[in-house]
C-alpha positions in Angstrom: 19.6 -24.5 0.9 17.2 -25.1 3.7 13.6 -24.0 2.9 13.2 -22.5 6.4 16.1 -20.1 5.8 15.1 -18.6 2.5 16.3 -15.0 2.4 14.0 -12.6 0.7 15.2 -9.4 -0.9 13.9 -6.1 0.4 12.1 -3.5 -1.7 11.2 0.0 -0.9 7.7 1.4 -1.6 6.6 5.0 -1.5 3.2 5.4 0.1 1.0 8.5 -0.5 -2.0 9.4 1.7 -4.7 12.0 1.0 -7.4 13.7 3.1 -8.2 12.2 6.4 -5.9 9.3 5.7 -2.9 11.6 5.9 -4.1 12.7 9.3 -4.6 9.1 10.5 -1.1 8.0 9.4 0.5 11.3 10.5 2.1 12.0 7.1 1.2 12.6 3.5 4.1 10.5 2.2 6.3 7.7 3.7 8.8 5.2 2.3 8.6 1.7 3.7 10.8 -1.4 3.3 9.0 -4.6 2.4 9.9 -8.1 1.6 10.0 -8.8 -2.1 6.7 -10.3 -3.1 4.6 -8.4 -0.6 1.1 -7.8 -2.1 -1.0 -4.7 -2.1 -3.4 -6.3 0.4 -0.5 -7.2 2.8 0.6 -3.6 2.6 -2.9 -2.3 3.3 -3.2 -4.7 6.3 0.1 -3.6 7.7 -1.2 0.0 7.9 -4.7 -1.1 9.1 -6.3 0.2 5.9 -7.8 -3.1 4.5 -11.1 -2.5 6.3 -11.5 0.8 4.3 -11.2 -0.9 0.9 -14.8 -2.1 0.9 -16.0 1.4 1.9 -14.8 3.4 -1.0 -11.0 3.6 -0.5 -9.3 3.6 -3.9 -5.7 2.6 -4.5 -3.4 3.7 -7.3 -0.1 2.0 -8.2 2.2 4.3 -10.1 -0.7 6.6 -11.0 -3.1 3.8 -12.2 -6.2 3.0 -10.1 -6.2 -0.8 -9.4 -8.4 -3.3 -7.7 -5.8 -6.1 -7.9 -5.1 -6.6 -4.2 -3.0 -9.7 -4.8 -0.6 -7.8 -7.0 3.0 -8.0 -5.7 4.8 -4.7 -5.2 8.1 -4.0 -6.9 11.0 -1.8 -5.7 10.3 1.9 -6.1 6.6 1.5 -6.6 4.4 4.4 -5.6 1.2 3.5 -3.9 -1.5 6.2 -3.3 -4.4 5.6 -1.0 -7.3 7.8 -2.0 -10.2 8.1 0.4 -13.8 8.4 -0.9 -14.7 12.0 -1.7 -17.8 13.4 0.0 -19.6 16.4 -1.4 -22.9 18.0 -1.4 
């Protein structure tokens, strides 16, 4: 098989957004198709969220907070983007 024509399987990921992120994205929950092997960082970049990671944005994969941005996402994974909480 020609390396230039490698076909990658598609996976679906469920994304959850909270607080102002839901307003920015326009929804609290979306399902997105991705190429198999897409990393968490690539997903964040696709939705222009990677710049927020250094400023307190936390990410949970299937309910577990993670900092492993190079982690590949699997089919039916739930990814929650949690903005920093402000209080007073």
